[in-house]
ROGUMAR-414382 format. One record per residue (C-alpha): residue in three letters; x, y, z. Coordinates in steps of 0.02 Angstrom, whole numbers, padded with zeros to 5 digits, always signed. Layout:
N
ALAXYZ;...
***
This chain:
838
MET+02751+02366-02559;HIS+02723+02226-02673;PHE+02626+02092-02518;VAL+02522+02249-02481;LYS+02447+02261-02686;ASN+02449+02056-02663;PHE+02336+02079-02490;CYS+02204+02202-02570;GLN+02186+02118-02756;GLN+02148+01967-02631;SER+02023+02085-02530;ILE+01938+02128-02676;SER+01895+01949-02766;ASN+01852+01892-02554;PHE+01742+02018-02543;PRO+01584+02024-02659;PHE+01522+02169-02582;ILE+01671+02264-02625;ASN+01624+02322-02801;GLN+01467+02409-02723;LEU+01542+02498-02604;PHE+01672+02592-02708;GLY+01607+02547-02867;GLU+01634+02408-03027;ASN+01763+02501-03147;LYS+01866+02547-02972;SER+02049+02465-02960;TYR+02109+02403-02820;GLU+02268+02537-02846;SER+02122+02664-02842;VAL+02038+02597-02677;PHE+02179+02578-02583;SER+02331+02707-02620;PRO+02288+02803-02502;ILE+02331+02686-02386;ILE+02463+02602-02450;ARG+02553+02779-02476;HIS+02479+02814-02260;ILE+02584+02648-02204;ILE+02746+02684-02316;THR+02753+02861-02298;ASN+02717+02842-02083;LYS+02819+02667-02083;ILE+02662+02634-01973;GLU+02669+02401-01944;LEU+02580+02323-02085;LYS+02494+02197-01972;LYS+02395+02339-01888;GLU+02354+02419-02016;ILE+02306+02254-02102;LEU+02182+02219-01957;ALA+02112+02360-01937;PHE+02040+02358-02130;ILE+01979+02193-02148;ASP+01880+02270-01983;PHE+01813+02424-02098;LEU+01775+02290-02220;HIS+01656+02191-02085;LEU+01591+02346-02043;GLU+01542+02404-02237;VAL+01483+02218-02274;GLN+01347+02233-02139;ILE+01267+02395-02188;LEU+01272+02328-02357;ALA+01183+02156-02292;LYS+01066+02254-02183;ASN+00934+02199-02288;ASN+01010+02093-02434;GLU+01037+01889-02432;LEU+01213+01853-02367;ASN+01289+01695-02429;VAL+01398+01634-02257;PRO+01481+01471-02194;LEU+01371+01379-02074;LEU+01424+01323-01896;PRO+01297+01240-01777;LEU+01314+01236-01586;ARG+01250+01120-01460;GLY+01172+01167-01291;LEU+01233+01356-01336;LEU+01178+01517-01420;VAL+01249+01680-01453;TYR+01175+01849-01458;PRO+01252+01996-01547;THR+01375+02116-01466;MET+01409+01954-01375;VAL+01616+01894-01367;LEU+01661+01716-01318;HIS+01764+01574-01367;LEU+01706+01392-01442;ASP+01791+01247-01446;VAL+01752+01171-01620;GLY+01788+00980-01655;ARG+01657+00909-01798;GLU+01716+00898-01958;ARG+01619+00984-02051;SER+01626+01144-01911;VAL+01797+01157-01941;GLN+01798+01165-02133;ALA+01668+01289-02120;LEU+01779+01407-01986;GLU+01926+01370-02122;LYS+01820+01430-02284;ALA+01767+01584-02143;MET+01943+01629-02106;VAL+02010+01614-02292;ASP+01850+01722-02359;ASP+01759+01866-02235;HIS+01808+01800-02082;LEU+01592+01789-02054;ILE+01509+01636-02008;PHE+01317+01602-01950;LEU+01292+01533-01782;THR+01124+01436-01741;THR+01077+01309-01611;GLN+01033+01134-01635;LYS+00873+01078-01568;ASP+00925+00913-01492;VAL+01103+00913-01433;SER+01119+00712-01467;ILE+01115+00735-01653;ASP+01308+00724-01709;GLU+01283+00759-01887;PRO+01114+00898-01873;LEU+01015+00913-02049;GLU+00922+01098-02090;GLU+00766+01034-01995;ASP+00883+01002-01851;LEU+00932+01173-01832;TYR+00843+01348-01776;ARG+00797+01464-01923;MET+00851+01601-01796;GLY+01036+01642-01769;THR+01176+01746-01752;LEU+01276+01814-01877;THR+01454+01827-01811;LYS+01638+01882-01836;VAL+01789+01762-01811;LYS+01916+01848-01712;GLN+02070+01731-01660;MET+02067+01525-01707;LEU+02185+01425-01602;LYS+02212+01243-01654;LEU+02245+01123-01489;PRO+02364+00976-01471;ASN+02192+00864-01458;GLY+02121+00923-01630;THR+02014+01017-01573;ILE+01994+01220-01646;ARG+01966+01359-01514;VAL+01893+01534-01590;LEU+01848+01689-01516;VAL+01706+01729-01611;GLU+01576+01913-01591;GLY+01416+01929-01626;LEU+01357+02064-01739;VAL+01187+02067-01793;ARG+01020+01928-01764;ALA+01001+01848-01953;GLU+00881+01718-02011;ILE+00917+01580-02130;VAL+00848+01599-02299;SER+00896+01428-02377;PHE+01048+01275-02336;GLN+01167+01229-02456;ASP+01263+01071-02425;GLU+01456+01116-02499;GLU+01489+00913-02474;GLU+01622+00983-02361;TYR+01527+01110-02242;TYR+01345+01181-02240;SER+01326+01355-02300;VAL+01177+01457-02277;SER+01085+01631-02358;ILE+01045+01726-02235;VAL+00940+01909-02204;THR+01001+02014-02054;HIS+00877+02086-01945;GLU+00963+02253-01848;ASP+00849+02330-01709;PRO+00802+02511-01743;ASP+00925+02653-01688;THR+00765+02772-01634;ARG+00713+02757-01449;ASP+00544+02836-01367;VAL+00494+02878-01194;GLU+00403+02684-01191;ASP+00563+02634-01222;GLN+00677+02706-01092;ALA+00525+02656-00957;LEU+00557+02471-01033;MET+00730+02485-00987;ARG+00716+02565-00823;THR+00617+02433-00771;MET+00702+02293-00839;LEU+00861+02361-00760;GLU+00775+02378-00568;TYR+00716+02190-00595;PHE+00902+02137-00637;GLU+00969+02245-00496;GLN+00845+02135-00385;TYR+00888+01977-00442;ILE+01072+01999-00445;LYS+01035+02050-00251;LEU+00942+01892-00221;SER+01044+01768-00327;LYS+01239+01834-00284;LYS+01300+01730-00440;ILE+01321+01870-00550;SER+01440+02021-00490;ALA+01412+02198-00481;GLU+01533+02242-00604;THR+01409+02135-00716;TYR+01275+02248-00678;ALA+01369+02427-00705;SER+01419+02374-00856;VAL+01238+02316-00934;ALA+01191+02488-00855;ASP+01318+02560-00965;ILE+01193+02513-01108;GLU+01108+02638-01209;GLU+01022+02541-01339;PRO+00874+02460-01250;GLY+00867+02290-01383;ARG+01060+02259-01343;MET+01019+02260-01144;ALA+00869+02137-01141;ASP+01016+02020-01270;ILE+01154+02039-01122;ILE+01022+02028-00959;SER+00967+01865-01059;SER+01128+01800-01080;HIS+01170+01814-00894;LEU+00979+01733-00834;PRO+01003+01550-00791;ILE+00879+01492-00904;LYS+00854+01364-01009;LEU+00903+01364-01199;LYS+00730+01374-01276;GLU+00676+01513-01155;LYS+00831+01586-01239;GLN+00812+01542-01408;ASP+00636+01619-01406;ILE+00729+01784-01360;LEU+00846+01795-01505;GLU+00692+01756-01625;THR+00594+01900-01566;ILE+00637+02030-01686;GLU+00541+02182-01619;VAL+00637+02274-01448;LYS+00483+02311-01350;GLN+00407+02128-01351;ARG+00594+02067-01310;ILE+00591+02177-01174;ASN+00451+02120-01085;ARG+00490+01948-01139;VAL+00649+01980-01011;ILE+00551+02062-00881;GLY+00443+01920-00875;ILE+00570+01793-00881;ILE+00660+01902-00721;HIS+00489+01910-00607;ASN+00470+01729-00620;GLU+00675+01671-00578;LYS+00647+01814-00426;GLU+00508+01715-00397;VAL+00602+01543-00380;LEU+00730+01618-00307;ASN+00633+01701-00155;LEU+00560+01517-00144;GLU+00718+01449-00138;LYS+00772+01576+00008;LYS+00618+01514+00090;ILE+00652+01317+00071;GLY+00834+01357+00118;GLN+00791+01452+00295;ARG+00662+01288+00327;VAL+00798+01157+00301;LYS+00935+01263+00417;ARG+00805+01272+00531;SER+00795+01084+00508;MET+00988+01037+00494;GLU+01005+01167+00664;ARG+00882+01052+00767;THR+00951+00873+00686;GLN+01101+00941+00757;LYS+01038+00987+00908;GLU+00949+00828+00943;TYR+01110+00750+00881;TYR+01224+00837+00997;LEU+01084+00779+01156;ARG+01112+00606+01120;GLU+01259+00613+01112;GLN+01259+00685+01299;MET+01138+00535+01343;LYS+01251+00413+01282;ALA+01396+00482+01392;ILE+01290+00495+01522;GLN+01214+00333+01526;LYS+01407+00265+01496;GLU+01462+00355+01649;LEU+01317+00246+01741;GLY+01318+00112+01691;ASP+01151+00111+01612;LYS+01109-00055+01501;GLU+00953-00001+01456;GLY+01016+00139+01334;LYS+00905+00138+01153;THR+01037+00206+01072;GLY+01113+00092+00970;GLU+00971-00029+00956;ILE+00850+00133+00893;ALA+01000+00160+00761;GLU+00993-00054+00724;LEU+00802-00033+00705;THR+00795+00123+00590;GLU+00931+00012+00471;LYS+00794-00120+00483;ILE+00665-00032+00411;ASN+00749+00066+00294;GLN+00804-00112+00225;ALA+00636-00185+00260;GLY+00566-00129+00073;MET+00384-00068+00159;PRO+00287+00017+00057;GLU+00274+00205+00095;ASN+00137+00232+00213;VAL+00212+00058+00315;HIS+00387+00146+00332;GLN+00306+00306+00388;ILE+00212+00209+00512;ALA+00360+00095+00600;LEU+00481+00245+00599;LYS+00318+00356+00709;GLU+00315+00206+00812;LEU+00510+00170+00827;ASP+00502+00381+00877;ARG+00356+00326+01020;TYR+00485+00167+01066;GLU+00609+00289+01085;LYS+00520+00413+01199;VAL+00438+00282+01310;PRO+00534+00218+01471;ALA+00601+00026+01448;SER+00498-00017+01615;SER+00351+00024+01537;ALA+00209-00107+01480;GLU+00187+00002+01324;SER+00378-00012+01278;SER+00367-00220+01240;VAL+00215-00192+01143;ILE+00291-00063+01032;ARG+00449-00167+01007;ASN+00353-00337+00970;TYR+00248-00219+00841;ILE+00421-00149+00769;ASP+00482-00306+00751;TRP+00349-00385+00655;LEU+00343-00260+00524;ILE+00523-00292+00517;SER+00505-00467+00512;LEU+00370-00463+00372;PRO+00398-00484+00176;TRP+00341-00348+00093;SER+00433-00328-00069;LYS+00561-00479-00078;LYS+00520-00635-00196;THR+00560-00778-00287;GLU+00553-00793-00482;ASP+00429-00901-00559;ASP+00547-01045-00658;ILE+00399-01069-00770;ASP+00462-01219-00857;ILE+00312-01329-00931;LEU+00403-01488-00964;ARG+00510-01468-00785;ALA+00354-01463-00684;GLU+00268-01593-00777;LYS+00399-01708-00733;ILE+00425-01651-00554;LEU+00247-01693-00541;ASN+00245-01862-00627;LYS+00401-01920-00517;GLU+00340-01881-00344;HIS+00137-01932-00371;TYR+00094-02071-00469;GLY-00099-02048-00541;LEU-00196-01884-00503;GLU-00212-01823-00688;LYS-00305-01720-00665;VAL-00243-01611-00523;LYS-00074-01605-00632;GLU-00148-01544-00766;ARG-00229-01387-00671;VAL-00072-01350-00604;LEU+00015-01353-00793;GLU-00130-01218-00853;TYR-00087-01109-00716;LEU+00094-01107-00763;ALA+00074-01098-00957;VAL-00072-00941-00940;GLN+00061-00855-00807;LYS+00211-00905-00930;LEU+00098-00813-01068;THR+00042-00653-00979;ASN+00162-00636-00859;SER+00032-00567-00727;LEU-00085-00691-00647;LYS-00177-00678-00506;GLY-00137-00842-00377;PRO-00277-00955-00387;ILE-00380-01004-00246;LEU-00358-01209-00256;CYS-00450-01338-00129;LEU-00399-01523-00133;ALA-00517-01623-00073;GLY-00525-01810-00046;PRO-00494-01944+00096;PRO-00341-01942+00223;GLY-00165-02015+00123;VAL-00223-01979-00054;GLY-00067-01871-00045;LYS-00165-01675-00040;THR-00049-01586+00058;SER+00132-01669-00019;LEU+00061-01628-00195;ALA+00050-01468-00124;ARG+00222-01442-00078;SER+00273-01519-00242;ILE+00166-01390-00345;ALA+00276-01259-00236;THR+00437-01361-00298;SER+00370-01370-00475;LEU+00348-01162-00474;ASN+00537-01132-00396;ARG+00421-01040-00230;ASN+00419-01053-00050;PHE+00322-01166+00028;VAL+00217-01156+00213;ARG+00077-01253+00287;VAL-00045-01192+00406;SER-00166-01314+00488;LEU-00340-01251+00509;GLY-00376-01395+00604;GLY-00506-01347+00777;VAL-00498-01160+00750;ARG-00643-01097+00801;ASP-00577-00888+00831;GLU-00586-00767+00685;SER-00428-00691+00789;GLU-00342-00854+00749;ILE-00364-00805+00547;ARG-00367-00583+00572;GLY-00263-00587+00744;HIS-00282-00479+00883;ARG-00300-00313+00937;ARG-00115-00241+00996;THR-00216-00171+01155;TYR-00240-00343+01212;VAL-00083-00418+01316;GLY+00002-00574+01219;ALA-00090-00513+01070;MET-00019-00599+00912;PRO-00063-00574+00709;GLY-00167-00699+00624;ARG-00096-00877+00553;ILE-00113-00784+00391;ILE+00031-00658+00444;GLN+00142-00789+00525;GLY+00141-00887+00393;MET+00209-00765+00269;LYS+00327-00728+00389;LYS+00388-00898+00385;ALA+00380-00914+00198;GLY+00506-00760+00176;THR+00439-00692+00030;ILE+00262-00633-00065;ASN+00205-00755-00179;PRO+00220-00910-00091;VAL+00141-01064-00103;PHE+00013-01068+00052;LEU-00051-01223+00114;LEU-00219-01218+00213;ASP-00214-01370+00281;GLU-00390-01469+00347;ILE-00490-01308+00300;ASP-00658-01420+00303;LYS-00607-01447+00517;MET-00639-01264+00570;SER-00776-01223+00691;SER-00864-01059+00750;ASP-00915-01007+00952;PHE-00938-00863+01029;ARG-00774-00776+00989;GLY-00800-00774+00807;ASP-00818-00878+00641;PRO-00655-00896+00562;SER-00726-00954+00402;SER-00799-00770+00381;ALA-00629-00703+00415;LEU-00548-00816+00263;LEU-00667-00761+00146;GLU-00579-00586+00141;VAL-00413-00728+00119;LEU-00478-00814-00016;ASP-00567-00681-00119;PRO-00418-00629-00277;GLU-00516-00461-00277;GLN-00500-00419-00117;ASN-00344-00508-00024;SER-00228-00368-00114;ASN-00263-00266+00047;PHE-00288-00387+00170;SER-00309-00310+00334;ASP-00250-00400+00505;HIS-00300-00324+00655;TYR-00112-00347+00758;ILE-00024-00255+00584;GLU-00167-00136+00551;GLU-00108-00089+00380;PRO-00161-00167+00225;TYR-00037-00320+00158;ASN-00036-00386-00009;LEU-00077-00574-00031;SER-00121-00557-00202;LYS+00042-00645-00277;VAL+00014-00801-00163;MET-00038-00959-00208;PHE-00177-01029-00095;ILE-00213-01236-00096;ALA-00334-01296+00041;THR-00358-01474+00065;ALA-00524-01542+00143;ASN-00585-01725+00178;ASN-00775-01688+00159;LEU-00855-01505+00071;SER-01035-01527+00158;THR-00954-01441+00298;ILE-00898-01298+00220;PRO-00991-01132+00225;GLY-01061-01115+00045;PRO-00975-00931+00027;LEU-00806-00997+00061;LEU-00837-01151-00052;ASP-00863-01026-00183;ARG-00706-00945-00174;MET-00617-01106-00222;GLU-00571-01198-00364;ILE-00603-01380-00310;ILE-00516-01524-00378;THR-00568-01702-00306;ILE-00455-01843-00255;ALA-00547-01973-00251;GLY-00415-02108-00191;TYR-00319-02249-00278;THR-00355-02403-00366;GLU-00257-02578-00312;LEU-00144-02544-00484;GLU-00111-02355-00411;LYS-00061-02411-00232;VAL+00040-02562-00283;HIS+00131-02407-00424;ILE+00156-02290-00262;THR+00225-02399-00134;ARG+00353-02495-00265;ASP+00413-02301-00346;HIS+00390-02198-00178;LEU+00321-02278+00008;LEU+00440-02428-00009;PRO+00610-02338-00043;LYS+00553-02192+00069;GLN+00545-02315+00213;ILE+00679-02403+00168;LYS+00800-02255+00188;GLU+00726-02184+00335;ASN+00765-02354+00412;GLY+00941-02363+00368;LEU+00938-02498+00226;SER+00971-02531+00044;LYS+00881-02563-00080;GLY+00987-02744-00114;ILE+00972-02775+00066;LEU+00775-02770+00066;GLN+00643-02830-00085;VAL+00483-02837-00101;ARG+00366-02901-00257;ASP+00229-02832-00347;ASP+00125-02983-00306;VAL+00171-02965-00125;ILE+00119-02776-00118;LEU-00053-02834-00194;LYS-00069-02956-00066;VAL-00031-02793+00058;VAL-00152-02692-00030;ARG-00282-02819-00012;TYR-00262-02903+00166;TYR-00202-02784+00284;THR-00254-02617+00228;ARG-00454-02551+00171;GLU-00415-02357+00152;ALA-00457-02237-00018;GLY-00263-02171+00019;VAL-00101-02255+00044;ARG-00053-02199+00246;SER-00092-02382+00318;LEU-00007-02450+00174;GLU+00156-02348+00203;ARG+00115-02413+00385;GLN+00156-02583+00348;MET+00291-02534+00235;ALA+00387-02479+00382;THR+00335-02623+00486;ILE+00421-02740+00360;CYS+00564-02626+00366;ARG+00604-02620+00546;LYS+00581-02803+00542;THR+00715-02831+00421;ALA+00819-02707+00495;LYS+00818-02844+00651;ILE+00845-02959+00556;VAL+01013-02902+00466;VAL+01084-02822+00626;SER+01064-02990+00703;GLY+01161-03072+00559;LYS+01024-03215+00539;LYS+01007-03126+00349;LYS+01141-03016+00233;ARG+00981-03021+00121;VAL+00787-03000+00152;VAL+00642-03035-00004;ILE+00481-03025+00054;THR+00378-03161-00030;GLU+00178-03223-00005;LYS+00239-03367+00084;ASN+00324-03262+00213;ILE+00231-03094+00214;GLU+00147-03163+00360;GLU+00298-03193+00466;PHE+00314-02991+00475;LEU+00138-02919+00465;GLY+00047-03075+00550;LYS-00118-03135+00491;PRO-00215-03050+00360;ARG-00332-02918+00445;PHE-00447-02900+00308;ARG-00552-03012+00186;TYR-00521-02968-00002;GLY-00682-02880-00059;GLN-00845-02879+00074;ALA-00946-02957-00063;GLU-01080-03113-00004;THR-01020-03272-00034;GLU-01188-03312-00092;ASN-01340-03254-00132;GLN-01455-03206+00018;VAL-01631-03144+00059;GLY-01667-02970+00122;VAL-01458-02924+00111;ALA-01433-02780-00040;THR-01259-02715-00051;GLY-01246-02529-00055;LEU-01130-02413-00094;ALA-01084-02249+00016;TYR-00951-02090+00026;THR-00885-02050+00197;THR-00745-01933+00254;VAL-00602-02071+00225;GLY-00671-02131+00036;GLY-00816-02258-00042;ASP-00872-02384+00073;THR-01004-02518+00053;LEU-01144-02545+00170;GLN-01231-02714+00195;ILE-01419-02675+00207;GLU-01523-02778+00300;VAL-01718-02821+00311;SER-01789-02958+00430;LEU-01960-02983+00452;ALA-02057-03030+00622;PRO-02256-03039+00644;GLY-02318-02903+00712;LYS-02439-02753+00661;GLY-02330-02668+00523;LYS-02189-02575+00642;LEU-02051-02508+00564;VAL-01910-02512+00642;LEU-01736-02428+00584;THR-01570-02475+00660;GLY-01354-02431+00644;LYS-01361-02233+00699;LEU-01434-02177+00538;GLY-01461-02020+00501;ASP-01585-01908+00485;VAL-01592-01912+00298;MET-01566-02095+00286;LYS-01694-02123+00382;GLU-01831-02031+00265;SER-01764-02115+00117;ALA-01797-02286+00238;GLN-01964-02219+00239;ALA-01991-02155+00060;ALA-01939-02335+00008;PHE-02045-02419+00128;SER-02207-02317+00050;TYR-02163-02351-00111;VAL-02155-02540-00098;ARG-02330-02513-00005;SER-02409-02412-00162;LYS-02334-02564-00273;ALA-02344-02725-00168;LYS-02492-02797-00284;GLU-02360-02749-00452;LEU-02212-02825-00367;GLY-02295-02983-00309;ILE-02317-02941-00121;GLU-02449-02968+00021;GLU-02552-02810+00010;ASP-02577-02798+00180;PHE-02393-02838+00225;HIS-02413-02689+00360;GLU-02509-02759+00457;LYS-02462-02942+00475;TYR-02248-02918+00497;ASP-02141-02791+00586;ILE-02003-02728+00478;HIS-01835-02697+00530;ILE-01707-02608+00430;HIS-01527-02623+00502;VAL-01367-02552+00458;PRO-01233-02645+00527;GLU-01069-02559+00609;GLY-01191-02459+00715;ALA-01069-02343+00802;VAL-01019-02286+00635;PRO-01139-02134+00594;LYS-01196-02158+00432;ASP-01318-02026+00327;GLY-01377-01957+00139;PRO-01490-02003+00007;SER-01409-02129-00067;ALA-01454-02283-00001;GLY-01629-02271-00069;ILE-01644-02381-00196;THR-01542-02503-00076;ILE-01666-02490+00037;ALA-01795-02522-00060;THR-01701-02672-00140;ALA-01687-02761+00012;LEU-01874-02739+00079;VAL-01945-02806-00106;SER-01831-02979-00057;ALA-01861-03003+00120;LEU-02058-02976+00081;SER-02049-03071-00096;GLY-01936-03207-00047;ARG-01810-03171-00200;PRO-01653-03157-00167;ILE-01511-03021-00212;ARG-01386-03041-00326;ARG-01221-03057-00220;GLU-01110-02972-00343;VAL-01216-02820-00378;GLY-01182-02654-00300;MET-01305-02493-00307;THR-01310-02305-00261;GLY-01448-02187-00295;GLU-01602-02093-00211;ILE-01781-02162-00229;THR-01928-02033-00245;LEU-02107-02097-00166;ARG-02146-02146-00353;GLY-02015-02230-00361;ARG-01875-02128-00493;VAL-01711-02148-00447;LEU-01611-01945-00454;PRO-01431-01931-00457;ILE-01309-01925-00321;GLY-01130-01873-00281;GLY-00951-01952-00253;LEU-00995-02082-00392;LYS-00787-02102-00419;GLU-00763-02161-00228;LYS-00920-02268-00218;THR-00862-02356-00379;LEU-00686-02386-00317;SER-00761-02449-00163;ALA-00851-02570-00251;HIS-00690-02636-00363;ARG-00605-02651-00203;ALA-00762-02752-00130;GLY-00750-02873-00273;LEU-00907-02836-00342;THR-00938-02850-00525;LYS-01091-02742-00561;VAL-01152-02571-00520;ILE-01310-02504-00514;LEU-01320-02327-00540;PRO-01431-02180-00604;LYS-01452-02122-00780;ASP-01414-01949-00724;ASN-01250-01982-00674;GLU-01183-02058-00824;MET-01068-01898-00860;ASP-00980-01950-00711;ILE-00920-02123-00763;ASP-00783-02032-00871;ASP-00701-01987-00703;ILE-00658-02195-00651;PRO-00505-02240-00708;GLU-00516-02327-00845;SER-00427-02482-00756;VAL-00582-02519-00622;ARG-00690-02472-00792;ASN-00645-02601-00873;GLU-00670-02742-00732;LEU-00849-02666-00688;GLU-01030-02690-00771;PHE-01123-02525-00740;VAL-01304-02522-00758;LEU-01381-02335-00795;VAL-01580-02344-00703;SER-01714-02209-00692;HIS-01833-02292-00604;VAL-01842-02455-00449;ASP-01907-02552-00567;GLU-01759-02562-00656;VAL-01661-02612-00524;LEU-01778-02734-00445;LYS-01751-02834-00636;HIS-01549-02833-00629;ALA-01552-02843-00422;LEU-01667-03006-00395;LEU-01669-03167-00444;GLU-01816-03252-00507;GLY-01848-03392-00383;VAL-01917-03388-00230;VAL-01827-03437-00055;LYS-01940-03524+00050;
***
């Protein structure tokens, strides 16, 4: 009896609405006396009576709180929502949620459940929760061994948060409840029937909801409650369930549920159709598998070695692993299907197989990661190449920009220069500095467009072009691709390969390069193309426009000595089985070899001379004559023989009618001795030396200028009526052409006609006009190097070429005197001596 009184007293203090239920002046004895007497008189189990009494109090509290604010603890839910009248278990583990539950159990077992907007938040704040939730009653609570609390809750009524309070250990909220009305009209009944009918159809399609569930839902008479229960069974997103919870008006809520069920029915119908289609496909696949297994067994029994089953499986795996774009992947599988159906004896079978092999072997996505280290790249380039500062600077600029942007289309560089200056080896060094694969394709002699674009697969012996073949050899989509000897291509009736290269070398187009054999677009935009050429004049203009020209003129004597000492000689010593201690070649000896045994812009002949020295040294060492060989100026002839060239081609004395010109050829710069002789006659002009049309026209222009200025130049005005003039350029077997010999021919003519000798140390180059103006020329660096190599000390240049002097190596500039002229009169002033030789 005492315990019951205590419980009643505690109940009154815990429930703020008790006074409103029974009046403020009533004591707990007057309120609970009948219950206590009933319990004692009938000896009813106390626990059951107390629980029944608590249920009674909750019901009364709900009625009282219908349109009033109620303050209860808050339990946020993650990924879960509770509707009114729902009963379900919850596992609670967060500290604040546990404290809220304990508070609810101490007070009146009421707690407010609402859902988090973001399930990833561990400690939600007011703005992280939906305002609408459910007031629930905690029916059971059990502490699990892992510290989690499992509770059984029953949803009572919709409720909306009015205010939010932080009680330090838990959150509490003031809420206002929203109960569904008891009244129902005809429209409510119609909506309920429609919703129930849709739900029944959905259950038949879904087959995931039991018939008992439908029967229990059909027994519900309240329309709002029916909508809530049906919504809880639908596999819809939490946001949609929250929208239904927030829909207070019953008719609107039912319409929402009907719309959702309709959509879910459409989805299920589509899933059913897709499932049937998949089933049919699987049945067909199983049938094909069964037939293939039968075919394999038959082939095994017959000993048929041409069976393709294993081969097809292997090719399928290779196609899947090739990393092809989706469109190419589908075409490869389609061709593989054709190959499987075509008899092995058919000619088409080998054509298809070759095509599939090419598709598999090409790199579609594999690439090397660029190791962009500017200092390391500079070190590699300097180590492997002496000089060539502009070329190395351009490569380092490319690397720097690529490192900053991380996306740069491959540049199209063209290294132009004479043979043997290191164009190909420089391209290989660039690949090393970039950590890319290197591939070289020689275009010398290519005259068929199909060499670049490939053949059509319909032709016998068809194969891809050299570009695709090179990409296969490279093995990656971003190699350094060398197009060697691009100026040696030609064209005939089969097409122009230089036109086919236009697409390859255009950064705006080569991302979709089309090869006639492969047919599908291939991406070349990540390739760094480098072309090499000896003579830019033979490259078509549109193709030349797509490339960035970097000229490698040739090497000075000093550079050749460095290259030989640091690169060529160590290479030949190693290749010939020697060691550095066995053979020693001094720098002065190397310089002598450069001057007297070679005459070239590059170092190819110089390397051959070093190879000769190494071979003869190897013979001496093997024969046991000596263990160590030192090459000196005294014994160099024992190894290389008598000098083959005279150092410098400058004349040993000043001569009349002999002028030294500077020329540019495909193998670098060279000097030309232009000779003029006079013979009695009637003014006939003879040109010999295998001169081209342009050079002949320069001679005619020089002759006309001299005739027009004869009196001023101290020449007989009627010389053209007394003498036949013969202009000859030695080495007649070598074709010579170009306008830059104009001032040289004019100087030789004036010298021969006036008798004034020409300075032997002077070389000159420049185009002449009929009025005597001197026009600029090209290849100044190469011509200047040839003048320096020939031992000249003064070079006469057109004034407009002054800007090109900076390209000449400093060591050469310091040893030559440059005279800039704009008229032939200035040329004659510097080239001719005053005295007359008779």
